[in-house]
N, C-alpha and C positions, 0 to 999 in steps of 0.2 A: 190292772186296779179297776177300770169300772163293769167289767166281766165279774171280777168278785163279787163287787157291792149288788149287781142284781141279783146274782142266788141268793145271798143275805138279806133282801130287804126285807122278808115275813119277821127277823127278828130285830124288835127293837133295838132292844139290849147292843146286841153285836154289830148291828149296823152303825149306834153310836159311838161304838170304840172303833168299828171301820173307818166312820166318817174323820175320826181324830186321827187315826193313826196313816190316813190319807191324806190330810191337810200336812202330816209330818213329812209325809212321804214328798208331797208338792213345795214344801218348802225346801228339800233336799236337793230337788229335782231343779230346782228356779237358781240356787247358788249353785249347782254343777253347770246349767248352762250361762250363767253370768259370769263364771271362773272359766268355761270354754270361751265364751264371748271376751275377754280380759285377755286370754291367750294369744287368741283369732289376733286381736289389734295389736299383737304386739310381733306379726307375722308381716315383714318388710320386703315386699317385691321387687326386684330387681330385674330389669334387661339390661345385658352387659356384652358387647363386642369383645368381650375376653382381655388379654390373653387366656387359654383355659385355667392354666396353673394357679397366674396373677388371682383371677377373680376366686377360686377356692381360698386361695391362700387370705387375701383381704376378707372372704365373707366367715373362715373359720376363727382368725384374727378379733374382727369386731361383734362376732357372735361371742366369745368369750370375755371382750371387753365389757359390753354391753348389755348382755344379757338378751337380746334382743333376735329372735329368730329371724334369718334370710331365708325368700325362696328365690334360687336363681334361675332365670332363663338366659340361655346363652346362645349366641348366632353373629352371623353378621353384619354389618351395619345395616346394610341393604334388606336383611331378613327381619332385623329389630324395628325399623320403619315401617315395612311393610305390616307387621304385628300390630303396631301401634294405630295404624289405618286402620287395620280391620276390625281391633277394639274401640273405636271412637265413642260408638253410642253408649260402650259399655267398658269404660277405662279397668284397668286390673293393675297396671305398674304405677309405682310410687315414684323410683330414681330411674336414669337411662345414662347408659354408657354407653358413647359413641365413638368409634375409631376414628371417625371425621369431626373437626370441628366445625369447619362448615355446614355440615349436615346439623348439627346441635345449635347454629346460628339460626337456621331455617325452620326448626322448629320452635327457636324464640321468637323468628317473624310471624309464624301463623299461630299463635297465643297461644301454645300449648307446654310452655314451662312458666314458671312461676317464680319470682327473686329470693333471693338467700344472700342479704346485704350483710350478715353478721356472723359469715361461715369463718369461722376459728383458723389462724394460719394462714389466711386469705393475703394476706400483706408479701406472703413470702414465694407465693405463685406467681411464676411467670406472668405478667399485666398483659404480653401479646398474645397467650393462649387463650385466655379469658374474656370474660361481658364486664363492661366496665360497668352496670348495672344489678351484677351479681347472679343473672340468670344461667349462667355455667363457668363452670371452672376447670382448666385445659390442665390436668392433675399429672398427666404422663404424654410423652410423645416419642414418635418411631421419624427415623432418618429414613429415606427410599433413597439405596443407593441401586450399586451393582453385584447381584449375589452372583459368585459362579463356580464351577467343579474344579477343586482345585489340581485333581489329576488328571483332568481331559485340557488344560489349559497350560499353556507352556507361558505366553505373556500375558500377565495381568492388563484388562482395558484399562485405561486411566482418564477417559471421559467418554462423555455418550455416544460421540463421533465415529468411537474404533469400533460401536457393533453394528456398522453399516460394510465394515470391511470383510474381504473372501471368507479368512476363515472362522466368520462368525455365520458363516449361511449356511439357514435352516436348523443353526443350533443356539437361538435367543428365543425366550418369549415372553409377557409379560402380562400379571395378572388380569381378569378380568375386570374392567372398571363398572359393570352392569351389576357384580356380586361385590366388589371390595371399596370400601370409602377409600381407602389409602391411596388406593392406585387413581380414584377421583381425584381426591388431593395431586397427586402426582402430575397428572394431565394438566390439572389448570392450574397450578402455580408454576408449572417448564413452559406450559403454552403463554402463560400470561408475564413471565420474568424474561425468555427467550424469543427474539422477533423471528430466530431460524427454527423455531422449534418444530412447525408443522412440514416444515421442510426435511428438519433430520427424522421426525416420525414415519415419512413417504419411503427413506432411505432405510430405516430398518424394514418395512412391510415388503419391498423390494429384496429386502437380503434374507428372506422369509420368515417375519416375526409372528411368531404363533401366541394368538391371545387362549391363553391357559387358566380357567377357573380361578376360584378364590385363590388367596396369597399362600395357603399351605399346598394347594395342588402347585401350583407354579413352582415353590421351591422343593416339592417333594421332586418334581421332575429333572431339576437341576442336580438333587444330592444322587437319586440314581443313574444320569448320566445321561439320561434320554434327550437334554437339552446343556447345553455348556453355558448358560447366563440367563437370567432374570433381570431385565428391565422391572424397575421402581420395586425391587425387591426389600421387605420389608425388615430394619436392619434388624431388631432385638429377637427374629425368626431365625435370621442367617447366625446368629451369636450363641442361640439355643442348639443349634444344630451342630455348629462346629465344637460347643462345649461337650457336646455327648457323642464325638468321636468323627461325626460325619463330613466326609470333602469338600467341605465347604467354606467360601471366605467371600468377605463383603468390602468394596471400595466407593468411598464418594466420588465422582467426579469432578476433578478440579476447577474446572467451570461453575460447578456449584448444584446443590440437589434442593429437593423440597425437607422440611422437616414436617411431619404430621402432628398437630397434638390431638391428643385425645381426652375427649371434654366429659363432666356428668353434670347432669343435671336434674332437678327435680321438677315432676310433669305437673302440672297447673292441678289437676285431678287427682292430685295423690292423696289415698285415705290417709298415711299415717304421715302426716308432715315432719313432728317432731323426730321420727323415729329418722326420717330421709334426713333430716338438717344434720341429724347425730353420726349419720352414714358420710355425708358431703367431709364433716369435719374430721372422720378417719382418714378417708382418703388424704386430705390437705395436713394431717399430721406427720412428726418426724417419724413416726410406724407405721403408716399408711405410705410414707413416700421410701422409707427404706425396702418396703415390700415390692414396689416400682423398679426401683434399683436393681433389686436381686433377680428380677425376671426380663433384665437387661432393657427396659427399656428407660428412657431419659426421662428422670422426677421433673416436675414442674418447680421443685424447690430447687434451684441450682446450689443450694450450700449440702446438701444430702449427696454423697459421693458415689460415682457410679462402678461398676464393677466390671472387668474385662471388657469394655469396650470403650470405644471412643464416646469423650465428653463431649459437650453442644459447641463449645470454642472449637472443638479441635474439626469440625464440620463443615466445611464450604457452603454457604447458604445460600440460596436463591431468596431474596426477599419478597413475601404473598402477602397478602391484605386478606382475610381472611372474611372480615365484616362483609355480609351481602354477597358470598361468593356460590350458596349452593344454585340462584337464578343462573349463573353465569357455567355454572358446573355442568347445568342439561346443556347447553350450547355445547360446549367441550363434548360432552358424551354424545352427543348426536352425531355431531363431525366426525368423533373418533370411530364409533359404527360405521357410518357410510364410509369411511375410510377402507374399512378392512370386511366391508362386505364382502 
């Protein structure tokens, strides 16, 4: 436009016409930029620890219901926390969904979340999975059991100590707690609730326990028969694999196990706060909670029926206090690494 104006400056009449046209074009351009900015403001950035299928289904349903576009980054809890740290000086995300409520509580403790006390349906959500001041809500949970290969297992284990027996030697693994938030939750909860937990961990080590990547890698090794059992197996993944025809089953030890809540929170530096609140509301709604149940997870709302899996009250549970757990988890993780070094 500027180049054309320069060439035609010799003709006053054309210049005037062109200038007027230029003004009109500039108005259109400004309107287009304003429209683009408005659309950009409607893009909600979500960092989610999955599961992949559930995150995608929630994204689609939320976009259809609200008209708000979602830009999703999926990764493990560890990867998401690392990304948040790397972006600290230039925040990107609006919403964070983690597989570890202890890690979410850590974000609250370091002033990285903002409170949303008026969340819809919050009274229906399990209060022990959520923050009392509204900084995060435990919209779902997984129970951590023993996932085993049904083809290779003659007698299913019934308790944690069973995996120290000779028939399980060199055939057991555990997800790497440096990669898996739920594995850290398990180690923390188990060692906090059971006085003999570290001694049991030592017997597993002596029986050839292998630290085997994140949750998926650990379970895949059992599905293929490379290993026969995964300790701290994430139950919804085992149920999904079983539904897909894989030779896998999961049991919850009779002495009790850890139920690991998965939480959603709005980041303090969120650029799209109202859209973020709408996302939280959707996750806590009956529609969102039914999507959770469809993914074989335990819904935060106990009124939502689960499908083809054990209900929360059917799982022997260890009592775990999640508030302030992250600092203690670091000590547990350090001790675990030293044990398996």
